[in-house]
Every structure is written in C-alpha cells, then in structure tokens.
N, C-alpha and C positions, 0 to 999 in steps of 0.2 A: 504494500500500500504506500502511495506517495504522500508527501506533506505539502500542504498549501500554506505558505507564509503570507499572512494578510496584514497589510498596512492601510491606514494608520493605526489599526486596532492592535497590532503586535500580538496576533494570535497565530498559533500553528495548528492547522486543522487537517485531519486525515481525509484523503480524497481517493475514491475508487476510479478506475479507468472508465467505468460506465456512468459516472456522474458528471454533471456540468459544474462549473465553478459557482454559478448562481445557486444551484441546489445545495451545495455544501454550505455556502454562506447562510442561506435561509435555515438549514437544519441546525445551525449553531447560533441562531438568533443574532447574527451579525447584520446590522441595519444596511439594507441595500435596496435601492430604488429599482422598480421594474414595472413601469407604467403599462406596458403591453402584455404583462403577465408571462414574460419569458418567451415570447413568440418571435423575437428578432425583428420587431417592427418599429421599435423606438431605439434610443441610444442611452437611456437612463441607467442601464446596468453596466455601463462601460467601465473598464479597468485599464490600468497600465501594467503590462507585464515587465517588471523590473529585472528579472532574471529567469532563465529557463524557457524563453520563447520557443526554442527548438523542441521543447517537450510538450507544447500545446498542440491540440488537434487543429487541422487546417480550418480556415474560415468556411462556413456554410455558404450556400448561394445567397441567402437573405443577408447574411453578415457582409458578404463581399459587395453586394449592391449598396448597402447602407454606408459601408466604409468608403466606397468610391464617391458617394454623394457628399459625404462630410469631409473627405480628404484626410481620413485617419492614416497615420503611419502604421507600419506592421505591428508595433508593440501596443497599440490601443485596440483592445478586443471587447466584444460583447460577452459578458460573463454567462449569459443564458445560452450562448452558442459554442462555448469553449470548454473542452475537457483537457485532461493532462495525462501523460504517460510517465511522469516523473515529478520530482520536486520543482515547484514554481513559486516565485515571489511576486505578489501582485499588490497594487495600490488602488483602493477604491477612489473614484473621481466624483461621482454624483452622490452627495452626502445628504442634502436636505431639499426643501421645496424651492429655495432660491437656485440651487444647482439644476433642478428640473426645468425651471424657466430658462436658464442659460442654455441647457441642452436643447430645449425646444427651438430657441432662436437660432441655434447653429445649423438647423436644417436650411436656413436662408443664407447665413453668412459663412458657414464652415467654422472650423475650430481655430483658424489662424495657422501660422507656420513658423518654423525656426530653421533658418538656413544661412549660409554665407552669401553675401552679395555686396555690391559696391554702392556707396552712398556719396553723393556730392552735396555739400552744404555751402550755401553762399549767403553773404550779408551785404545789403546795400547800405553803405556807410556815408555816402555823400548826399547831396540834394537837400540838405537841411536849411538852405537859404530860401526855399520856396515861401512866398508870402501867401499862406493858405487863407488868411482872413480876407484879403483884398483881391487875390488872383488865384482862386482855387482851380480854375480851368487850365492854368498854366501847368500846375502839378499833374492834373488828370491827363493832359496831353502828353507830357513827357513820360509819365509812368505807364501809360498805354503803349508808348513806343518801346519802353524798357521791357515790359512783360511780353510783348509780342516778339521782341528779339530773343528773350529767354526761351519762349515756347518754340520758336523756329529751330534753335540749336538742339533743344532737348528732343524734339520730334525727329530731327534728322538723324540723330544717333540712337534712336530707339529707347530713350529714357522715359521716365514717367514722373511728372510733377506730383509729388506726394503732398506737399503743403506749402503755402505762401502766407505767412502770418507776419504782418507788419513789414519789417525790412529783411526778414529771414526766409529763405527758400530752401526746401529739401527736395532733391531729385533722386529717385531710385532707378537702378538699372537691373531690374529683376526679370526682364523678359529674355535675357541672354544667358548663355552658359557661363560666360565670364564678362562682366561689364566694365573691367578696368580700362581697357582701351577706349571704349565708348564714352566713359565718364571723363577721361582726360581730354579727348577730342571735343567733347561738349564744352568743357571749361575754356579751352583755347579758342574755340569758335566764338564764345561769348565775349572774351576779352578783345578779340579782333573787331567784332561788331560794335563793342562799346566805344572804341575810338571814334567811329562815325557818329555815334549818338552824342558823344562829348563835344564834337565839332558843332553839332546843331545847338547844343546847350550854350556854347560860347556865343553863337550868333544871337541867341535870345537873351544874353546877358546874365546867364546863370553859371555857377561854379560846376566843374565836371563832377560826374558821379564817381564815387570811390567804391569799388567792389572787391571783396575778398572771397576766396573759395578754398575749401578743404575737402580732400577726397580720401576715403579709406575703404578698404575691403576687409570685411570680417563678419562675425555672427550677428544676425538681426532677428528679433522676435517681433512678429506682427500679430496683434490681438484685435479681433473685431470689436468695434465700438459703434453701435448703431449702423449707419451705412458706410462708415469710415473705418480706419484701423489706427490703433495706437502703436507706436514704434519704440522698441527698447533694444539695447545691446550695444556692443562695441562698435559696430559699423556706423551707427548714428552718433553715439557718444563721442568717439574719437574724431570723426569727421567734423563735428561741431567744435571740439577743442582745437583741432588743427586750423579751422577757419578763424577762430579767435586769435590764435597764435600768429597767423599770417598778418592780421591787423597790427599786432604788437611789433612785428618785424617790418612793417610797410612792404609786404609782399602781396601780390595779387592772387597767386595760385600756388598752393603747397599740396604735395601728395605724400602719403605714408610709404614706409618701406614695403608694405604688403602690396601696394599698387605699383611702386617703382620697379621692383625686382623683375617681374615678367616683361616689363616694357623698357628695360634699361637701354637696350640697343637702339630703341626708336626715339629716344628723347634727347632734347638739348637742355642740359641742367645748368642753370645760372649759378646756383650755390646749394650747398648742403648745410642744414642747420639742425640743432637738436632741441627738442622740447622735453622738459622734465616733468613727469607726473608721479605722484607718490605710489600709485598702483603699478605703474609700468616701468619706472625708471627713466632713463634718457632714451627718447625715441628719435631716430633719424628721420628727417623730413627733407623733401627736395623741391626747390623752386624750379618749375618747368616753364620755359618760355616758348618752346616750339617743338615740332617733331621732325625727325630726319627725313621722313616721307610725308609731307603735309598733303592734306586732301585738296582736290581741285576746288576752286571757287564755285559754289552752287550758282546755277542760273538765277538771275533776279526774277522774282515772281511777277507774272503778268497781271494786268489789271483784271479784277473780277468782271464778269460779263455785265452785271448790273451797273458797275461803275463806268464801263465803256458806254453803255446806253445813256447814262446820265450826262457824260461829257458830250456825246453826240447831240443830245437835246440842247445843251448850252451853245454848241456851235451853230445849230440851226435857228436858235431863238431870235437873234437880231434880224436875220433875213426874213423870217415870218412876220415880224412886226413891221418891217418896211413894206 
C-alpha cells in the first residue's frame, strides 16, 4: 500500500491503487472541495503534485479536456480523476468558498502562468514643461505622437504593450520563443524615432523628451486580475530597477547580462556599468547604442484611405465654390 503525503494538512494517508486521491481525502475527513461530486466536470478538487508525479495515473479524457481549457501544467491534477501506484506528495489548492469563486472565474481567465520571458520597461522623464492648465492640447498632441511611435516599434517587433501608467510603460515579449533580440531592437527603434519627435518639440518651443529603458530576461509570474493580469518576478522587477539605474547614469538604454550574452556578437556596446543590489550583488549592465546588422528602415506608412478622401475634398472645395 502506498502513502499519500497531504499538505497543508501534514497528514500521511494510506492509498490503494484502486482509489482516487479524492476518495482517500474524503474517507479521512480531510476538507476538500468537489462541486461536481467527483465527476471531473469542475476544477475545485485540484491539487498540486509536489513529488511522485510519475507515480500518478494518466489524466482521464475529462481531466485532459479541462486541463487544456484552464492551461494546467502537468503537476496540477484533479484529485477525483487521479490515482497512484506509489508514494505521492500533494498540496490541496481549493480550500474554502473564496477559492471556489476563484476556481470558477478561471474557466474564463485561466490560472495564469510562470515562465521566463523578456520585459522592457521605459520611463518618460522629460516633457514636464508642458503648461497643462493653459495649453492642454499641446500635451495631448505630443503625447499622441509619442505613444503612436511606441506602438509602431512594439508592433513591428512582435511585443505587447502590457501597461502604460503615467510616465511608465511595460512591454512584454511573450509571443516569441526568445524575445531578447526583439526587445533590444524595439528599444533602439524607439530611440531612433525619438530624435525626430524631439526635433518637432524644438520647433514648438518645448524641451526634448528624456526617455530611459531597461531590458531583462528572467522569470515572470502572470496572475489574472479581472480582464487584466498582475505581473510579478525578476523579469519585471529587475527591468524596472535597470530603467531607474539608467536614469541615474544618464543612459538611454541598458540591458542585463541575461539579455546581452546571447546577443553579444550583434551589439555595439558604448560602456559596461555595474548596478549593486542587496539581493543580487553587483550586476553587469550594458549600454547599447546600435546593432552590427541594423534593420532596414521601414517604409513610411501611407495615408489612410479616409484621410486621402478628406484631402481630396479640400482640394476640390474652392473650385466648387467658384
């Protein structure tokens, strides 16, 4: 007879090969949710298999379908559909009514994900001389130009704008197997286009925009929150710290060692600096100014059809009046 080590209850329970984990938990009065009465049609009896996954029975058809829908990794199982052939350690996940509500909402949102990916954090540090009380539309005009410029570069390199709150923007590169190169090319494209925008600002009598960027590749945890996601982990935390350090060093773009190493042969490094953090020690960072094989300049976008129609109407208008 095998042993089922149950957490967070810290109980060791005997389990026969003919029993499911849910049946064993119920027979020993371990509180476990099972809204569908153990038919594999909900996810409230879910558990994490912390060790011994290879000794668990394969997923049933019902469990396979539900796991695919919710995006479960292999070690999250339905206790009502899982048996064992040896010792297994599990942790119950759905404990009370609040957990049931969360489990129910995850049919729409999924459970989130934990994986390594590349994050670009940028901060707009200039533009503070806008007179918002007297000329708010000047700021609207320039910021529209700025965010359109950001969106164009992010879209070109298959990034995804995750958040734009105040003067801080977070871009994820989670649609690619490895987003390091795309993130770096996005940052360099933005800096290139920013020079043109700063020239426009100068003509309008405003100070140039000051933009800093930090890029890091590392673990990221995405947790569903309503229709959005909360982000946690080194990929975001360090990218944010690198961006702040870039401002301290008066550098536009800094990347971490994790981003630099795979791309070392492709980059033009202006300088190497070190950022000291209590948790990590001295972290090498690299100021990148160009690529050894830069991308070709994209074709300037043509005027949308409705704008062409509008201009045509203006060209014809004086003639019609005459």
